[in-house]
N, C-alpha and C positions, 0 to 999 in steps of 0.2 A: 154726300156722300163721299166725291175723294178726298173731304179733311179728315173723314172718319176715319179713311184708310191708311193715310199718310201717319195719323195719330198709331193707328195699330203698328205698322211697319217702324214708327220710331221707339213703340214700346219693344216691338221684338230684335230691334238692335239694343238696346238701353241692357234686355235683359241677358241677349248674346255678351254684351261685352261685362255687363255683372258674372256672370258663370266664366269670361274666358279672365277677368282678372280673378276671378277668385281661386279657376285653375294653376291660374303663374303664381300666384300669392303661395299655393299649396303646393307645387313644381318650388319653387326658392325654398321653404322650409322642409319640405324633405329633400334638397340639397345638401341646404345646410346642414341635416339631423348625418344625412349619411358621411357627410363630408369630417364631421365633429367622430362620426363612430369610426371611418377610416383612420383618422389622426389619432386617436384612440388607440387604436388596432396596432398601427406603425408604431407605436412610443410606447405600446406595452411588450409590440418584440423587442425595439432597442432594448428595453429593460428586460426580455428572459435570454438575449443576447450576453447584457451583461453579463449577468445572474449563471450563464452557462459559462463565460470565460471565468469568472470567480469560482467556479467551481471544478477547474480543471488547471487552475492557479494552483489554489487552493490543497487538491490532492499531489500536485506534487509535493507541497511540500511537506506532508506525512512522510514522505520517505526519510528511509531513517531516526524519525520520531519514535519514541516511546509513547505510545497510545494510552498508559495511564498518566503519565506526566502531562498530556495536554489535557485529559479530560477534569483534573483535578486543578487546572492551574486558574486562579483565579482573577479578575481583570473588572475593576470599576469601570461602570458603565455610563454616560449619561443620558437621565430618564427626564425627555419633555414631558409624555403626555400617559398619562393611565388609559390602559386599556381597557375602556367600562365594558367587551365581550369578549373576551379571551375566550377563542378557541384551544379544543381539550389536549392537544399537543401545540400550544402554543410556547413550552419550555425548549422546544428545539430550534425554534426561529430566536435569532441573534438580535435583534426587536421586535418592537410589535407592529403592524399593519399600519394601524392609526397615525405611530410617530412617521411611518416610511411613505405615507403618503399626502403629509402634512407640511413634513418639516423644510425648512431650508438648507442643509448641512453644507453648502455654502458658504454658511453665514447662520449659524445656530441658536435661538435664544438661551438665553439662559437655564441651567436644567440642575436635578437635584440628583444626586448618582445612588448607582444600585451597582451592586455585586454580583457577575456571572460568572459561569463557566464554559472550561472548552473553546473559548474566541479563537481564531486562525488569524482573524485582520487588528488592526489596529480600530480604539471604540467608536472612531471618525469615520472606519470604513476606510476602503482602496478607492481610491481614484482611478479609474477605467473606463476607456471607450466615450469617455461624454457623459460618463454617469458615476456610479460610485456602488462597490458590494460587499457584503456585509458576510462572515464566512464561520459559521458555529458546529462543533463537533458534540455531539452526545452520545451516550451507549444505547444501544438496542435494548427491547425490551426483556429479553430473556435473560441478563443480567443484573444482580440482584441489586451490588451496589453502582448507581450510577457513577461515580469516580473510580470502577476500576474495571478496564475490560478483562473478561475472563476467555471469551471465545474469539479474536480478532476481527469480530464484526463491530463496525462502529455508523452512525447517521452525519453526515455530513452536508448542512443545511444551507445555503446561501439565498440570500435575497439581493437581487439587481434594482438599483432604483436609478432611473433616467426622467431627468427634469427638463420637461420641455412645454409649450404650451397650450393648456387646459386639459391634461390630456387623461384626465380621471374623474372631471367632474360632473359628467352627468353620470357616468358607472356609478362614483360612491361618492359622491357630493360632496368633495371634499373643496378649501377656499385656495388648496396649495396646487400646484400644476405637478407632483411627482405620478410616473408612472413606477408600477412595483410588479414585480415578477420574483415568488417562489420556489427556487427547483432543490429537488433530495436527493442525495443517492444513497445507497446502502452499501459499504466498501466493506472489501476482507481481506487482510492480509492474505498472501499466500503459502499454506503452512506445508504444502507438501514435501517441503524439507528440514522440517521441523522433526529433525529426530531424536531419540531420546541416547545414542550409542555416539563417541566421540567421531568412529571411522564403522561407516556402512559399504558397504558394497555389493550393488546388484547387480550378479553376474549368472552366468552359466559357467562359469569354472572361475575359481583364485587362484592365482599362487602369489603368494607371500616369502619370499627368500629374505631371511630375517637376520642381519649378522651384527646387529649393535645390541651390547646386552646390556647399554644404560638407555638407548632409547623407550621410552616406557607409552601406552598406552592406556589410559588411566580414564575408566567408565562414571566414577563418582562426578557427579556435579560440584563444580568448586564455584560456583556462583554467589554464592553466600562470603568467602573465606577471599578469591582471587578477583582481581579489581584488572590487573592485567598481565602478562607473560614475566612481567617481572618482580612478580609475587610467587611465583612457582618456584618451589622451597620445599623442605621438611616440612611435612603436616601430616598431621592424624587423619586420615580417610574415614572410621569407625561412625564415626555421627553424620555422614552427609549420605542424601540419596542417591544409592546407587545403582545401575543399569550397565548393560553387557559392554563390555570395551569394544567390540568388534560383533557387529550386526552383518553379518554375509547373508542376502538374501536370494533367491531362485523363482523364475519366472516358472520354468519348467522342473519342479524337484525334483532327483530321482524319488523311489520308491524308497529309501529310508534316508532320508535328507543327510541324515547326523555322520554318516557315512564319511559323506563331504565336505561337512566340517569338520570330522578326525578326522580326516585327509590331512587339513592345514594344520590342524596341534601336531600329528604325528611328521610335522615338517617342520617343527620347532625342537631347538636343541634344547635338553633340562633347562641350564641356566638362564634360555630366554623365556620361557614360559610363565614364569612370574612377572614377566613383567607388562603382560596383562590384565589387570587388575579392574576387580567391578564383579558383578553379581555373575552366578552362572558356573562359579568354580574356575579353578584354575587351569589352562590360559582361560580368560575370561574371552571365548569366542563361543556364538553362539548361532542356532539357523532363526531366526527372527520372520519369517517368510509369511508363518501364521499369523500374526501381528501386523504386518505391514499391509496383507491384505485383505486383513479386517477394517484398515481406514478409508474410506474415500478419496482422503487427500494422500495417503503415503501411495498407495499403489500404484499411483503413476508413475513412481520412478523403476517400477518394472517394463513400463508401454517403451519400447527404444523411439519412436515415433515422435511421443509427447517428450524426451527429452530433445532428440533433436529439434524438434520447436521450440526448444523452451529454450537452447543456445543463440535461435535463430533471437527471439524477444529479448534475449539479454542485450543482442547486438543494435539492436534500438535503445536499449534506456542507458547502455553503460556512462559511466562517468569518462571513460577512457578506455578504447580499443586499439591493444598492442598488437603490431604485425610478428609474425610466427618467427622468434630470432635474438626477437629482442626486448625492454623494460619500459613498463612504464615510467614517462614523462612527467609526469606528474606527481611518482610515490604509487606509495601501495598502501596511502590513508593514513589517517592521526587520530588520536579520541576524539579530539573534536569536529572532525573531520575526515569520517569515515569513506571508501570510494567502492564503488561496483566496477570492479576492472574484468575486462574481456579477454584473453589472452586467443589470438585468434589462431596460434598455431603452437609449437612448442615453447616452453616456457623454463631459462632457465635461471634461478635465482642464485646470488652468489655474496659474498659478505655478510655485513650484517645490517640486512635491510629490517624493519621495521614496518608491520604493517595493518590497519585497521578496514573489517568492513566483509563484501563478499568479493572471492577472488576465483572466475569462472575459466578454466584451462581447458580450451579444445584439443589439445596435443597432447603432448608430454610436460608434464610438469620434474623437473629436478631442480633441488636440493644442493647446493655444496657446501653452503656458508651458513654460519649463526644466524638465520630468519629466525624472527620471532613475529609470529601472527595472531590477532586478535579478531575470531569471527568465524565463517566460514568457507571453504576452500570446495568448489566443485570440478571435480575432473572427468570432465563429461565431452567422451570421441572416440581420442585412442586409450583411454581408459587406464593411467600409467601415472604411479608416483614413483616418484625414487628420491628418498633420504640422504645424501654422502655426506649429510656435516651433522650439525649438532642442531638441527629447527626446533622453535617450541610453538607451538597451536594448541591458545587456547580456545576450546570452539568448541569444533566440529570438521570433519570429510567427507566427503561421497568421491568413491570414485566407479564408474561407470563406463563401460568396454562397449560402443556402439558404431564402430567403423570396421572395415566399410561396408557391410550388409545390409544396417540399418535395425540389426540383431542384437542382444546382451551377448556378447564375448566372455572372452576372458582377461581379466583385472589384473592388474597385477599391484603389488603393493610392498615395496621392497627398502630396507633401511643397510647401510652400511657405513655404520659412523658411531657417533652420540658421544663420550669424551665432555657432556656439557651434565651436570646433575638435572637442569629443566629440562632437558633432549627431549621431546615424546609431543604425545598430542593430549592435552588433557580437557575433558569435559567438564562444558560451561555452558547450561539452557542461556542463559544472558545474554552471553556473546554469538551463538549462534542464533538467537533473536534477533539482534542487533545487525547483523551481516543480511539475514534475507529482509530485514526491515526496509533495504535498498531497494527492493521490487517492488515495483508502483501497485497500489492496492486492486483489488479487481474490483470489476462496478457488478455489483452482484442483480440491484435496479435502479431505476430513474425514473422519477413520477415530478411533472408540475403540480403544486400544490397549493390550489383553486379553493375558493369558495363550497364549491359544490365537494371536494374531495375532503375537507374542513372548515364546517359551515361554522361561524358563528353559536356560539353557547346558546345564544335565546332567539 
């Protein structure tokens, strides 16, 4: 009897030992699985950080660049592995996911070559933070031509690759150790100041003391015939697209706002009226309030709070911030390196300086020399632009007075000089676009591209 009881006890002990062993084994396997999942998640987050850092870097590279040129720029790309199961929008990815997860990019194998467009990184990617990223620009689906942007909206995809230890072996069944994250941002050029006239004045009232018979404001778009202010000279405007020379815009226009424009016209001497050339009669000075208010972007120039925030925004991203009464130490920009400059107060330009880019002046802009500028001038704050010399601008200018009450006040554009056949403001949509392209593109949307968002075709 005692032996039977001992046998039963031994059997129970053995059974408990087996159960405990199985439990320990299950916990060990579960722990290993959880550790693997945790490691995969950690390394995916590292890849996501690499992709995000790459997106921010690529976004900065877009400043001052021609989107059409980037979209049509061909790059020879190594092709390591064909994508056997491509996604519907795989053309937006710089490389396919199979390559990204399996290739050792530090020591890649031999590959064939393919041609792709819109690349913002070298073919082998850009190394950053223990990983590398690949960035590609493509046009949004609303544009019919994938190599030509028509609305300032583009798609930027960045693929971050992090080489870790068995980081996606269980998730994707790869033999390599790469974690991959793909992020997409829809970007838009800021077109608030992409105005058609070479001189735009949003104001409650406008003063235009014009004393320079040779100073011209030309509303014809000279993009097709002038590469810079050096080309300005005798030319025929007849075949060029024409726009108003001066576009005056009112936040609260009077019952008959044309009377206010008429007041400006009446203030001009007879020999000065011909200096405002463009559509809308002679002088070409029109009330553009209705057209500006109809555009969701352009109408913001009538919001003093927006204009004030815009100047603060430029203060963050400007290539150089110039204290009141001083001149930029790095110059006003060149054709090869246009600059975004913020004058934090009054700016006086003398001599024979030349500039390219975007010039934002918070105080009064006073030009006394033969200053030649290619791009866009935004005089926002004091809203006063005075020309005492023979300045020539190829592009455009906007003058808005928002001080001291953060309301649109009286803007002043005065000319007392000339003496140079090229003196004036000559409309050029290309130069306006070049100057405004120096502003960072706005992110309309951001998302991480996953297999759930873009599943394989099969």
